C-alpha positions in Angstrom: -26.3 35.5 13.6 -25.8 32.3 15.6 -22.6 30.3 15.6 -22.8 26.8 13.9 -24.5 25.6 10.8 -27.6 27.4 9.5 -30.9 25.3 9.7 -32.2 26.9 6.5 -29.3 25.9 4.4 -29.2 22.5 6.0 -32.9 21.7 5.0 -33.4 23.5 1.7 -33.4 21.0 -1.2 -31.1 18.5 0.4 -33.7 15.6 0.4 -31.2 13.4 -1.7 -28.2 14.1 0.3 -30.0 13.6 3.6 -31.4 10.3 2.1 -27.9 9.0 1.5 -27.0 9.9 5.2 -30.1 8.2 6.3 -29.3 5.1 4.4 -25.8 5.0 6.1 -27.3 5.2 9.4 -29.7 2.6 8.7 -26.9 0.3 7.6 -25.4 0.8 11.0 -28.6 0.0 12.8 -28.8 -3.2 10.7 -25.3 -4.2 11.8 -23.6 -3.3 8.5 -20.6 -1.1 8.1 -20.7 1.9 5.7 -18.5 4.8 4.5 -19.4 8.0 2.6 -17.4 10.9 1.3 -19.3 14.2 1.2 -17.5 16.5 -1.1 -18.0 20.0 -2.4 -16.6 23.6 -2.4 -16.2 25.5 0.8 -19.5 26.8 2.2 -21.8 24.6 0.1 -23.3 22.9 3.0 -21.1 19.9 3.9 -20.8 20.8 7.5 -24.5 21.4 7.8 -25.2 17.8 6.5 -22.6 16.4 8.9 -24.6 18.1 11.7 -27.7 16.6 10.3 -26.1 13.1 10.5 -24.9 13.7 14.0 -28.4 14.8 15.1 -30.0 11.8 13.4 -27.6 9.4 15.2 -28.9 10.1 18.7 -29.1 6.2 19.3 -25.5 5.8 18.3 -22.1 6.6 19.7 -20.5 9.5 17.8 -16.9 10.6 17.5 -15.6 13.6 15.6 -12.5 15.0 14.2 -11.4 17.6 11.6 -8.4 18.2 9.5 -6.3 21.4 10.4 -4.0 22.9 7.7 -1.3 23.9 10.2 -0.9 20.2 11.3 -0.9 18.4 8.1 2.7 17.4 8.5 2.2 16.0 12.1 1.7 12.3 11.4 -1.3 10.7 12.9 -2.5 14.0 14.3 -6.0 13.8 12.9 -6.2 10.0 13.6 -5.4 10.7 17.2 -8.0 13.4 17.6 -10.7 10.9 16.4 -9.5 7.9 18.4 -8.9 9.5 21.8 -12.4 8.9 23.0 -12.0 5.2 22.1 -8.7 4.4 23.6 -10.3 2.7 26.6 -10.8 -0.3 24.2 -7.1 -0.4 23.2 -6.3 -3.2 25.4 -8.6 -5.4 23.5 -6.7 -5.3 20.3 -4.3 -8.1 19.3 -0.7 -7.5 20.4 0.9 -6.4 17.2 -2.0 -4.0 16.5 -2.1 -2.6 20.0 1.6 -2.0 19.9 1.5 -0.4 16.5 -1.3 2.1 17.5 0.4 2.9 20.9 3.7 3.7 19.2 1.9 5.7 16.5 0.1 7.8 19.2 3.2 8.2 21.3 1.8 6.2 24.2 4.8 4.0 24.2 8.3 3.5 22.6 8.9 0.9 20.1 10.0 0.3 16.5 8.3 2.3 13.7 5.0 0.6 13.0 3.9 -0.1 9.4 1.1 2.2 8.4 -1.3 -0.5 7.1 -0.8 -2.3 10.5 -1.9 1.0 12.1 -4.9 1.0 9.7 -5.8 -2.5 10.7 -5.5 -1.5 14.4 -8.0 1.4 13.7 -10.4 -0.8 12.0 -10.2 -3.3 14.9 -10.5 -0.4 17.4 -13.6 0.9 15.7 -15.2 -2.5 15.6 -14.4 -3.1 19.4 -16.0 0.4 20.2 -19.1 -0.6 18.2 -19.8 -3.8 20.2 -22.5 -2.2 22.5 -24.1 0.2 19.9 -23.4 1.5 16.4 -20.5 3.9 16.1 -20.5 7.0 13.8 -17.2 8.7 13.0 -17.5 12.1 11.4 -14.4 13.8 10.0 -14.6 17.2 8.4 -12.1 19.0 6.2 -10.3 15.7 5.4 -8.3 17.5 2.6 -6.3 18.8 5.6 -5.6 15.6 7.3 -2.1 14.5 7.6 -1.3 11.8 5.0 -0.8 8.9 7.5 -4.2 9.6 9.2 -5.9 9.8 5.7 -4.3 6.5 4.7 -5.2 4.7 7.9 -8.8 5.9 7.8 -9.2 5.2 4.1 -7.7 1.7 4.6 -10.4 1.0 7.6 -13.2 2.5 5.5 -12.7 0.1 2.5 -13.0 -2.9 4.9 -16.1 -2.2 6.8 -18.7 -5.0 6.2 -20.0 -6.7 9.2 -19.2 -4.0 11.8 -21.9 -1.4 12.7 -19.3 1.3 12.1 -20.0 4.3 9.9 -17.3 6.8 8.5 -18.5 10.1 7.0 -15.7 12.1 5.4 -16.3 15.7 4.2 -13.7 17.3 1.8 -13.6 20.0 -0.7 -11.7 17.5 -2.9 -11.0 14.1 -1.4 -7.5 12.5 -2.1 -6.6 9.1 -3.4 -6.9 7.6 0.0 -10.6 7.6 -0.3 -10.8 6.2 -3.8 -13.4 3.5 -4.1 -15.7 4.8 -1.4 -19.3 5.9 -2.0 -19.2 9.6 -3.2 -21.7 12.2 -2.5 -21.2 15.5 -4.2 -23.0 18.5 -2.7 -23.8 21.2 -5.1 -25.3 24.7 -4.7 -28.9 25.2 -4.1 -31.3 25.4 -7.1 -32.5 29.0 -7.9 -35.9 28.8 -6.2 -34.3 27.7 -2.8 -31.3 30.0 -3.2 -33.7 32.9 -3.5 -35.6 31.8 -0.5 -32.4 31.7 1.6 -31.2 35.1 0.3 -34.6 36.7 1.2 -34.3 35.1 4.8 -30.9 37.0 5.3 -31.7 40.4 3.7 -34.5 42.1 5.7 -35.2 44.7 3.0 -36.3 44.5 -0.6 -33.5 43.6 -3.3 -34.1 44.6 -6.9 -34.3 41.8 -9.2 -31.0 42.6 -11.0 -29.2 42.7 -7.8 -30.8 39.3 -6.7 -29.9 37.8 -10.1 -26.3 38.9 -9.8 -25.8 37.5 -6.3 -27.3 34.3 -7.3 -25.1 34.0 -10.4 -22.0 34.8 -8.4 -22.7 32.5 -5.5 -23.9 29.6 -7.7 -26.3 28.6 -5.0 -23.5 28.3 -2.3 -25.4 28.5 1.0 -22.6 30.0 3.0 -22.0 32.6 0.3 -25.7 33.6 0.3 -25.7 34.0 4.0 -22.4 36.0 4.1 -21.9 38.1 0.8 -25.1 40.2 1.3 -23.1 41.8 4.2 -20.9 43.3 1.6 -23.9 45.2 0.0 -24.4 48.9 1.1 -27.6 50.8 0.7 -26.8 51.8 -2.9 -26.2 48.1 -3.8 -29.6 47.0 -2.4 -31.2 49.7 -4.3 -29.9 48.6 -7.6 -26.4 50.5 -7.7 -23.2 48.7 -8.6 -22.3 45.9 -6.3 -18.9 44.5 -5.3 -16.7 43.0 -8.0 -17.5 39.3 -8.6 -14.3 38.2 -10.2 -12.9 36.2 -7.2 -14.0 32.6 -6.5 -16.8 32.2 -4.0 -14.7 30.6 -1.2 -12.2 33.4 -1.6 -14.9 36.1 -1.4 -16.4 34.3 1.6 -13.2 34.4 3.4 -12.6 38.0 2.6 -16.0 38.8 4.1 -15.2 36.9 7.3 -11.8 38.6 7.4 -13.4 42.0 7.3 -15.6 41.0 10.2 -12.7 39.7 12.1 -10.8 42.9 11.6 -13.7 44.9 13.1 -13.6 43.0 16.3 -11.6 44.3 19.5 -7.9 43.5 19.6 -8.2 41.1 22.5 -10.9 39.2 20.6 -8.7 38.8 17.5 -5.9 37.7 19.6 -8.0 35.0 21.4 -9.3 33.9 18.0 -5.8 33.7 16.6 -4.7 31.4 19.4 -7.7 29.2 18.8 -6.9 29.1 15.0 -3.4 27.6 15.6 -4.5 25.1 18.3 -5.7 21.9 16.8 -7.9 20.2 19.4 -10.1 23.2 20.4 -9.1 22.6 24.1 -10.6 25.6 25.9 -8.3 25.2 29.0 -5.1 25.3 26.7 -6.5 28.3 24.7 -7.4 30.3 27.7 -3.9 29.6 29.3 -2.2 30.7 26.0 -4.4 33.7 25.7 -3.5 34.6 29.3 0.2 34.7 28.3 -0.8 37.4 25.9 -2.7 39.3 28.5 -6.1 38.4 26.9 -9.1 37.7 29.2 -11.4 34.8 28.5 -14.2 37.4 28.2 -12.7 38.4 24.9 -14.6 35.4 23.3 -17.9 37.2 23.8 -17.7 39.5 20.8 -16.8 36.7 18.5 -19.7 34.6 19.9 -22.1 37.5 19.5 -21.0 37.9 15.9 -21.6 34.1 15.2 -18.0 33.5 14.3 -16.9 31.4 17.2 -18.5 28.9 19.6 -16.9 28.3 23.0 -18.1 25.3 25.0 -16.6 21.9 25.8 -14.6 22.7 22.6 -13.8 25.9 21.0 -15.2 25.7 17.4 -15.2 28.2 14.5 -18.4 28.6 12.6 -16.6 27.3 9.4 -13.1 26.5 8.5 -12.9 29.6 6.3 -13.3 31.7 9.5 -10.2 30.0 10.7 -8.4 30.8 7.6 -9.6 34.5 7.8 -8.4 34.8 11.3 -5.0 33.5 10.5 -4.7 35.5 7.3 -5.8 38.8 9.0 -3.1 38.5 11.6 0.4 39.9 11.0 3.6 37.6 11.1 4.5 39.0 14.5 1.0 38.3 15.9 1.1 34.8 14.5 4.5 34.1 16.0 3.3 35.4 19.5 0.3 33.1 19.3 2.5 30.1 18.5 4.9 31.1 21.2 2.2 31.4 23.9 0.9 27.9 22.8 4.5 26.6 23.0 4.8 28.0 26.7 1.6 26.3 27.9 2.0 23.0 26.2 3.4 20.2 28.4 7.0 19.5 27.5 6.8 16.0 28.7 3.2 15.0 27.4 3.3 16.7 24.0 6.9 17.5 23.2 6.3 17.3 19.4 3.5 19.8 19.3 5.4 22.1 21.6 8.4 22.3 19.4 6.2 22.7 16.3 4.8 25.8 17.9 8.3 26.9 18.9 9.4 26.5 15.3 6.4 28.5 14.1 7.3 31.2 16.6 10.9 31.6 15.3 11.6 34.7 13.2 15.0 33.7 12.0 17.7 31.1 12.4 17.5 29.5 15.9 19.9 26.6 16.6 18.2 25.7 19.8 14.9 25.3 18.2 16.5 23.5 15.2 18.1 21.0 17.5 14.8 20.4 19.3 13.3 19.8 16.0 15.9 17.1 15.0 15.2 15.4 18.4 11.5 15.5 17.5 12.3 13.9 14.1 14.1 11.1 15.9 11.1 10.5 18.2 8.8 10.6 15.2 11.0 8.2 13.2 11.1 5.8 16.1 7.3 5.6 16.3 6.9 5.2 12.5 5.7 8.9 12.0 8.1 9.2 9.0 6.2 12.1 7.4 6.3 14.1 10.6 10.0 13.2 10.8 10.6 14.7 7.4 8.5 17.9 8.4 10.4 18.5 11.5 13.7 18.0 9.6 12.6 20.4 6.8 11.7 23.1 9.3 15.0 22.5 11.1 16.8 23.2 7.8 15.0 26.6 7.6 16.2 27.5 11.1 19.8 26.4 10.6 22.4 29.0 9.7 25.6 27.0 10.1 26.5 25.4 6.6 27.8 22.0 7.8 24.7 21.4 10.1 22.3 22.6 7.3 23.9 20.2 4.7 23.5 17.2 7.0 19.8 18.2 7.8 18.6 18.8 4.3 20.0 15.4 3.2 18.3 13.8 6.3 15.1 15.6 5.3 15.3 14.3 1.8 15.9 10.8 3.2 13.0 11.1 5.6 10.7 12.3 2.7 11.7 9.2 0.7 11.0 6.9 3.7 7.5 8.7 4.0 6.7 7.8 0.4 6.8 11.5 -0.6 9.0 10.8 -3.6 8.4 14.3 -5.2 9.3 16.1 -1.9 12.4 13.8 -1.5 13.6 14.7 -5.1 13.1 18.4 -4.4 15.1 18.1 -1.2 17.7 16.1 -2.8 18.2 18.6 -5.5 18.6 21.3 -2.7 21.0 19.0 -0.7 23.2 18.7 -3.9 23.8 22.5 -3.9 24.9 22.5 -0.2 28.6 22.0 0.7 28.4 18.3 1.0 31.5 16.3 2.2 32.4 13.0 0.3 30.3 10.8 2.4 27.3 13.0 2.2 27.7 13.2 -1.7 27.7 9.4 -1.8 24.6 9.1 0.4 22.9 11.6 -1.9 23.8 9.5 -4.9 22.5 6.4 -3.0 19.2 8.2 -2.5 18.9 9.2 -6.0 19.2 5.6 -7.1 16.7 4.4 -4.6 14.2 7.1 -5.7 14.7 6.0 -9.3 13.9 2.3 -8.3 10.9 3.4 -6.1 9.4 5.6 -8.6 9.3 2.9 -11.3 12.2 4.1 -13.3 13.6 0.6 -13.4 16.1 1.1 -16.3 17.8 4.1 -14.4 18.2 2.6 -11.0 21.0 0.1 -11.4 23.3 2.7 -13.1 22.6 5.2 -10.3 23.1 2.7 -7.4 26.2 1.4 -9.0 27.6 4.9 -9.1 26.7 5.4 -5.3 28.3 2.0 -4.5 31.7 3.0 -6.1 31.6 6.3 -4.2 31.1 4.7 -0.9 33.9 2.0 -1.3 36.4 4.3 0.4 34.0 5.9 2.7 31.8 3.2 4.2 32.6 -0.4 3.2 29.5 -1.8 4.9 27.2 0.6 3.1 29.0 0.2 -0.1 28.5 -3.5 -0.1 24.8 -3.0 0.8 24.4 -0.7 -2.2 26.1 -3.3 -4.5 23.4 -5.7 -3.4 20.7 -3.2 -4.0 22.2 -2.5 -7.4 22.3 -6.1 -8.3 18.7 -6.6 -7.3 17.7 -3.5 -9.2 19.6 -4.9 -12.3 17.9 -8.3 -11.9 14.5 -6.4 -11.6 15.3 -4.3 -14.7 16.5 -7.2 -16.7 17.0 -6.5 -20.4 15.8 -2.9 -19.8 18.8 -2.1 -17.5 21.1 -0.8 -20.2 24.1 0.8 -18.3 24.5 -0.9 -15.0 23.3 -4.3 -16.2 24.0 -7.5 -14.1 27.4 -8.0 -15.7 28.6 -4.5 -15.0 27.3 -4.5 -11.5 28.7 -7.9 -10.8 32.3 -7.0 -12.1 32.3 -3.8 -9.9 31.0 -5.8 -6.8 33.8 -8.4 -7.4 36.5 -5.6 -7.1 34.8 -4.1 -4.0 36.7 -4.0 -0.7 36.3 -7.1 1.5 34.1 -6.8 4.5 35.7 -6.0 7.8 35.5 -9.0 10.2 33.2 -12.1 9.8 31.2 -11.9 6.5 27.5 -11.1 7.0 24.8 -12.9 5.1 24.7 -9.7 3.0 28.5 -10.3 2.2 27.9 -13.9 1.2 25.1 -12.9 -1.1 27.2 -10.1 -2.8 30.1 -12.4 -3.3 28.0 -15.4 -4.4 25.7 -13.5 -6.9 28.6 -11.5 -8.3 30.7 -14.7 -8.8 27.7 -16.3 -10.5 27.6 -13.7 -13.2 31.4 -13.3 -13.7 32.8 -16.7 -13.0 29.9 -19.2 -13.2 27.7 -21.4 -11.2 30.3 -23.8 -9.9 32.3 -21.0 -8.4 29.3 -19.3 -7.0 27.5 -22.4 -5.6 29.1 -22.6 -2.1 28.5 -19.0 -1.2 25.0 -19.1 -2.4 24.2 -22.3 -0.5 25.7 -20.9 2.6 23.8 -17.6 2.2 20.5 -19.3 1.7 21.2 -21.7 4.7 22.1 -18.8 7.0 19.2 -16.5 6.1 16.8 -19.5 6.4 18.1 -20.9 9.6 19.9 -18.3 11.7 18.3 -15.9 14.1 18.9 -12.6 12.2 17.5 -9.2 13.3 14.3 -8.5 11.6 15.5 -5.0 10.1 18.8 -6.6 8.8 17.1 -9.7 7.3 14.5 -7.7 5.4 17.5 -5.8 3.8 18.5 -8.8 1.7 16.1 -11.8 2.3 14.5 -11.1 -1.2 17.9 -11.6 -2.8 18.4 -14.7 -0.5 15.4 -16.2 -2.2 17.3 -15.7 -5.5 20.2 -17.6 -4.0 18.2 -20.5 -2.8 16.5 -20.7 -6.2 19.6 -20.6 -8.1 21.1 -23.7 -6.3 17.7 -25.5 -6.5 17.3 -25.4 -2.7 13.6 -25.8 -2.2 13.7 -26.5 1.5 15.6 -23.2 2.3 13.6 -21.2 -0.2 10.4 -22.3 1.4 11.9 -21.5 5.0 13.0 -17.9 3.9 9.5 -17.3 2.4 7.7 -18.6 5.5 9.7 -16.5 8.0 9.6 -13.3 5.9 5.9 -13.6 5.0 5.1 -13.9 8.8 7.3 -10.8 9.6 5.5 -8.8 6.9 2.0 -10.0 8.1 2.7 -9.4 11.7 4.2 -5.9 11.2 1.8 -4.9 8.4 4.6 -4.2 5.9 2.2 -4.6 2.9 4.6 -3.2 0.2 7.2 -5.8 1.1 4.7 -8.5 1.5 3.6 -7.9 -2.1 7.0 -8.8 -3.3 6.8 -12.2 -1.7 3.4 -13.2 -3.2 4.9 -14.2 -6.4 7.4 -16.7 -5.1 4.7 -18.0 -2.7 2.5 -18.6 -5.8 5.2 -20.5 -7.7 5.9 -22.7 -4.7 2.1 -23.2 -4.3 1.4 -24.2 -7.9 4.5 -26.6 -8.1 2.9 -28.3 -4.9 -0.3 -28.5 -6.8 -2.2 -26.0 -4.8 -4.0 -23.9 -7.3 -6.6 -22.7 -4.9 -3.8 -21.1 -2.9 -2.6 -19.3 -6.0 -6.2 -18.0 -6.5 -6.2 -16.6 -2.9 -2.6 -15.2 -3.4 -3.7 -13.5 -6.7 -6.7 -12.0 -4.8 -4.5 -10.8 -2.0 -2.1 -9.3 -4.5 -5.0 -7.3 -5.9 -6.0 -6.0 -2.6 -2.5 -5.1 -1.6 -2.1 -3.1 -5.0 -5.3 -1.2 -4.0 -4.2 -0.6 -0.4 -0.6 0.5 -1.2 -0.9 2.0 -4.6 2.3 0.2 -5.5 3.1 -0.7 -9.1 4.7 -4.1 -8.7 4.2 -6.9 -11.3 1.3 -9.1 -10.6 3.4 -12.3 -10.2 0.7 -14.4 -8.5 -1.8 -13.4 -11.2 0.6 -14.5 -13.8 1.2 -17.9 -12.2 -2.5 -18.3 -12.0 -3.0 -17.5 -15.6 -0.2 -20.0 -16.8 -1.2 -23.0 -14.9 -5.0 -22.5 -14.9 -5.2 -23.0 -18.7 -8.1 -20.8 -19.7 -6.7 -19.7 -23.0 -8.9 -16.6 -23.7 -8.9 -15.2 -20.2 -5.4 -16.2 -19.1 -3.7 -15.1 -22.4 -5.2 -11.7 -22.0 -4.0 -11.4 -18.3 -0.5 -12.4 -19.4 -0.4 -9.8 -22.2 -1.7 -7.1 -19.8 0.8 -7.8 -17.1 3.8 -7.9 -19.7 2.8 -4.6 -21.1 2.7 -2.8 -17.7 6.0 -4.4 -16.7 7.5 -3.2 -20.2 6.2 0.3 -19.7 7.6 0.4 -16.1 11.0 -0.7 -17.3 10.7 -4.0 -15.2 12.4 -6.4 -17.5 12.0 -9.4 -15.1 8.2 -9.0 -15.3 8.4 -9.2 -19.0 10.6 -12.3 -18.8 8.3 -13.9 -16.3 5.3 -13.3 -18.6 7.2 -15.1 -21.4 7.9 -18.0 -19.2 4.3 -18.3 -17.9 3.0 -17.9 -21.4 5.2 -20.9 -22.5 3.7 -23.0 -19.8 0.2 -22.1 -20.9 1.0 -22.8 -24.6 2.7 -26.1 -23.7 -0.5 -27.1 -21.8 -2.7 -26.1 -24.7 -0.4 -28.2 -27.1 0.5 -25.1 -29.1 4.1 -26.0 -29.2 5.4 -23.7 -31.9 4.1 -20.6 -30.1 5.4 -22.0 -26.8 8.9 -22.5 -28.4 8.9 -18.8 -29.3 7.9 -17.6 -25.8 10.2 -19.9 -24.1 13.1 -18.9 -26.4 12.6 -15.3 -25.5 12.3 -16.0 -21.7 15.5 -18.0 -21.8 17.6 -15.5 -23.6 19.4 -14.2 -20.6 22.7 -15.7 -19.5 23.5 -16.8 -16.9 20.1 -18.5 -16.3 18.5 -16.5 -13.5 15.1 -17.2 -12.1 12.6 -17.3 -15.0 15.1 -17.8 -17.8 16.4 -20.9 -15.8 12.8 -22.3 -15.2 12.0 -21.4 -19.0 14.6 -24.0 -20.2 12.4 -27.1 -19.5 9.4 -25.4 -21.4 11.8 -24.6 -24.3 13.0 -28.3 -24.3 9.5 -29.6 -24.3 8.2 -27.3 -26.9 11.2 -27.9 -29.2 11.0 -31.6 -28.9 7.3 -31.6 -29.7 7.9 -29.3 -32.6 10.7 -31.4 -34.1 13.4 -28.9 -33.3 15.8 -31.4 -31.9 18.8 -29.2 -32.2 17.1 -26.5 -30.3 16.0 -28.8 -27.6 19.7 -30.3 -27.3 21.2 -26.7 -27.0 18.7 -26.0 -24.2 19.4 -29.1 -22.5 23.2 -28.3 -22.5 22.4 -25.1 -20.7 20.0 -26.8 -18.3 22.7 -29.3 -17.6 25.0 -26.5 -16.3 22.2 -24.9 -14.4 21.2 -28.1 -12.5 24.7 -29.7 -12.4 25.6 -27.7 -9.2 22.7 -29.1 -7.2 22.0 -32.8 -6.2 18.6 -31.9 -5.0 15.5 -33.8 -6.0 14.1 -30.6 -7.5 17.1 -30.0 -9.7 17.6 -33.6 -10.8 14.0 -34.4 -11.2 13.4 -31.4 -13.6 16.7 -32.4 -15.4 15.7 -36.1 -15.8 12.3 -35.1 -17.2 13.8 -32.8 -19.6 16.6 -35.1 -20.8 14.1 -37.9 -21.3 12.4 -35.8 -23.9 15.5 -36.1 -26.1 16.4 -39.6 -25.2 15.4 -43.0 -26.6 14.7 -46.6 -25.5 15.8 -47.7 -22.0 17.5 -44.4 -21.4 14.4 -42.5 -21.8 12.3 -44.8 -19.6 14.8 -44.8 -16.8 14.9 -40.9 -16.9 11.0 -40.6 -16.8 10.9 -43.0 -13.8 13.6 -41.0 -12.1 11.6 -37.7 -12.8 8.4 -39.2 -11.3 10.2 -40.5 -8.3 12.3 -37.4 -7.5 9.4 -34.9 -8.0 7.2 -37.0 -5.9 9.6 -37.0 -3.0 9.3 -33.2 -2.7 5.6 -33.1 -3.3 5.9 -31.1 -6.4 2.6 -32.5 -7.7 2.1 -30.3 -10.8 5.6 -31.0 -11.9 5.2 -34.7 -11.2 1.9 -34.8 -13.0 3.8 -33.3 -16.1 6.3 -36.1 -15.8 3.6 -38.7 -15.8 2.0 -36.9 -18.8 5.4 -36.9 -20.9 6.1 -40.4 -19.8 2.6 -41.6 -20.9 2.8 -39.8 -24.3 6.2 -41.4 -24.9 4.9 -44.8 -24.0 2.0 -44.2 -26.5 4.5 -43.4 -29.0 6.4 -46.6 -28.4 3.2 -48.5 -28.9 2.8 -49.5 -25.3 -0.8 -48.4 -25.0 -1.5 -50.2 -21.6 1.4 -48.7 -19.9 0.7 -45.4 -21.5 -2.8 -45.3 -20.0 -1.4 -46.0 -16.5 0.7 -42.7 -16.5 -1.8 -40.6 -18.7 -4.5 -41.6 -16.2 -2.4 -40.6 -13.3 -1.5 -37.3 -15.0 -5.3 -36.7 -15.9 -6.4 -37.3 -12.3 -3.7 -35.1 -10.8 -4.3 -32.2 -13.3 -8.0 -32.5 -12.6 -7.5 -32.4 -8.8 -5.2 -29.4 -9.0 -7.3 -27.5 -11.5 -4.9 -27.1 -14.4 -7.5 -27.2 -17.2 -5.3 -27.0 -20.3 -3.0 -29.9 -19.2 -6.0 -31.9 -18.1 -7.4 -31.7 -21.6 -4.0 -32.6 -23.1 -3.9 -35.7 -20.9 -7.5 -36.6 -21.9 -6.5 -36.4 -25.7 -3.7 -38.8 -24.9 -6.0 -41.2 -23.0 -8.5 -41.3 -25.8 -5.7 -41.9 -28.3 -4.9 -45.0 -26.3 -8.6 -46.2 -26.6 -9.4 -45.3 -22.9 -12.0 -42.7 -22.0 -10.9 -40.0 -19.6 -13.1 -39.4 -16.5 -15.3 -36.4 -16.7 -13.3 -33.3 -15.7 -14.6 -31.3 -12.7 -14.0 -27.6 -13.2 -11.6 -26.2 -10.6 -14.3 -23.6 -9.6 -16.4 -26.4 -7.9 -17.5 -24.1 -5.0 -19.3 -20.9 -5.7 -17.0 -19.0 -3.6 -15.5 -15.5 -4.0 -11.8 -15.1 -3.9 -12.0 -13.7 -0.3 -14.4 -16.5 0.8 -11.9 -18.9 -0.6 -9.0 -17.4 1.3 -11.0 -17.4 4.5 -12.1 -21.0 4.1 -8.7 -22.3 3.5 -7.2 -20.5 6.5 -10.2 -21.7 8.7 -9.6 -25.2 7.4 -5.8 -24.8 8.4 -7.0 -24.0 12.0 -6.6 -20.3 12.2 -9.0 -18.6 14.4 -11.2 -15.7 13.3 -8.9 -12.9 14.8 -5.8 -14.7 13.3 -7.5 -14.8 9.8 -8.5 -11.2 10.3 -5.0 -10.1 10.9 -3.6 -12.0 7.9 -6.2 -10.7 5.6 -6.4 -7.0 7.0 -9.9 -7.2 7.8 -12.0 -7.3 11.1 -13.0 -10.7 12.9 -16.6 -9.8 12.3 -16.0 -9.7 8.5 -14.3 -13.1 8.8 -17.5 -14.3 10.7 -19.7 -12.9 8.0 -17.7 -14.6 5.2 -17.5 -18.0 6.9 -21.3 -18.0 7.4 -21.6 -17.7 3.5 -18.9 -20.4 3.0 -20.7 -22.8 5.3 -23.9 -22.2 3.3 -22.3 -22.6 -0.2 -20.4 -25.7 0.9 -23.3 -27.3 2.8 -21.4 -27.7 6.0 -22.5 -26.5 9.5 -19.3 -25.3 11.1 -15.6 -24.8 10.5 -14.7 -28.3 12.0 -16.4 -29.8 8.8 -14.1 -27.9 6.5 -11.5 -30.5 7.0 -13.5 -32.9 5.0 -14.0 -30.6 2.1 -11.5 -31.3 -0.8 -9.1 -28.7 -1.4 -10.3 -28.3 -5.0 -13.7 -27.2 -3.7 -12.1 -24.3 -2.0 -11.1 -22.5 -5.1 -12.7 -19.1 -6.0 -15.4 -18.9 -8.7 
């Protein structure tokens, strides 16, 4: 029997499957990208279909790779195998992408790259490699790819559009990384074709009952039909009892392969075992390792003759189940010998990590020398961002470590490594193991810190503050700097949990932080934040304001190392907002968003989209909010993170489509409540109050604003809910409620003389004032909010001023401000407030100009994003890097934008009104 896929099984009744592959190849020839997941049980014919696709792609460049079970823990191992033939194009990638991929593949040293920046680099590399002719990438056994490779390839596959690049994945059961891709399930052959295949293998007559039983047991699996008849003896083919059929088909196929392997000569089995544990199928490496075992290269002949192995430019097994059979047939000592031989012939300098991986597999008991090498390998992996590999190296080091003190440190490091790799379940298991080791006090505190961070990362928002607070107290006498960092983590977790925090709420965390040891030396920005935020809760705004202002200024203006600033910059945003410092808030946001985009830190980037959306809408740029909400959805898909959709909330509140937006707000609030994210619930209530005030449903707005403003002291959304509460209460005749809310707003804004703070305060105070005092306050609000270009807030000041003037009987003056409000709301796209202003105008006897819907262009969210970025002067590669797509995809979308907006080039986008660049 020949090695390689069987022509019969490839062709029998595979018309629909081959049609799907042909369609993918035709897409590539037409310049379109495409991806396909071929799934099915072992032996069902996936590999044969891959061979068909490769054969049909003779006019294309083809690169191949396959997952290997023994290398699932080596980060980027599978991706490296696929990309090696393409690395001659590495120099054409943008700098951050080139650096990320080079570090990931160990080609250079550098800080750990973000996984999704690596994914973007892969997308760009594939697109570059397809410049001259279409590129087909074929990846088999993706269920055995390391997680980082699977994520990068899935990321790239979902973004193929205008690149002639095809990705075909074959898997027994694909993982979440391939969710959303076109799926092709390969099932067993139908009865007629299964019988034909069986008869082609068995050269003598089979009784019908025997045929029927074989067909029933194999369920049409082609490889099973080819291999299982080998188990039949003369009595079986004549109708006697056959082998038991209780095992699953893949298990029985592997068992058959194992019997064939065991019948081969000893040298052949040894050679095949070396090939089974060597990932790349490099014949030179395999022959050298076999030589160490005294095995000649001619030993391959018997395996080739039996159709189990094919030795050419690569050494390939007929099927992955053959590889599994070879490995399972070997004794533990034989496996160790094969790994040891490969370690001896693997270059120490060029591939140190794979060498130490083989050394570890060759160890039969504790081995401190190998364990120490594994720890060094983990350090190298961590440095290049291979956090999963680092965790795997550390876990294996633990198994080889006998000395208790070293083992305690290594198991804790392995738990931390798994956490950073995103393997939260593995991290929890290792942490449980660490906690039964003889940990010293500092290690116990670090374990407690990791438990708190695990709770926060896994969505247990109500548990995280209590656990982090406990860890911070433990660290006070052991590591003051880490203790203060942990107090800040606990404060942020408590803020995030909000009313769901229970034990470890903001008050408890702040009191504990106030009594923590002072920092040694000059206070860091982190220390300013800890002191300012804890003072805010325990002593009040006036006492906290100086530290909060200083912290916001330092984080916004000083040159702080990237890794350090990202530890606390999100909390620095809180400091800037709490002192109404719009300038530094925007500066912190701009710098951090730039860092996240350049380094591909998508999970962190997602946390900044909400604040960006708030700033954008206050500045009257609803189109930007639409783009941010679309990006938020894309990031949620790419990262799988369960963060609150803040940008979508902002869009829902200010756009003003009652039916659609109220539903969005309810959905986000429910998700936040289920995850114990109290601040998400609170934001939903604030945004709901904005929507309801715009709709003129003041009683309902009052209820939502009251809930959002319950938290004391006023932080974030509760502070911003107070103006909504005052407006709703004053319009509902609840004067006392409005006055009480104004008193709280007076305290909240009194610490800041900024135009933001005083403009919002003047607008709110005017609502409960009369006569000249009210008029003066409205004029001040319009002026101050205009100075900082908060157009939506200024428009609301004009609206309230015009409504007040109408109530005073000054219809002409009222028309002036109501008309301004109406025009501004219309240009922004705030539909509910536009209609409210129109009602006011009509009440003065003046008609409102026809409202133009905010969806003036027929643009998709991604087209709107790209159009706006192009309008701002970004090049196609710059837009591609920001939106995590390829430059060709940008070019494709821009051509559609030009057609829809009736312009001929990007230079004409500058003349298009911003309101026309909204998504439909």
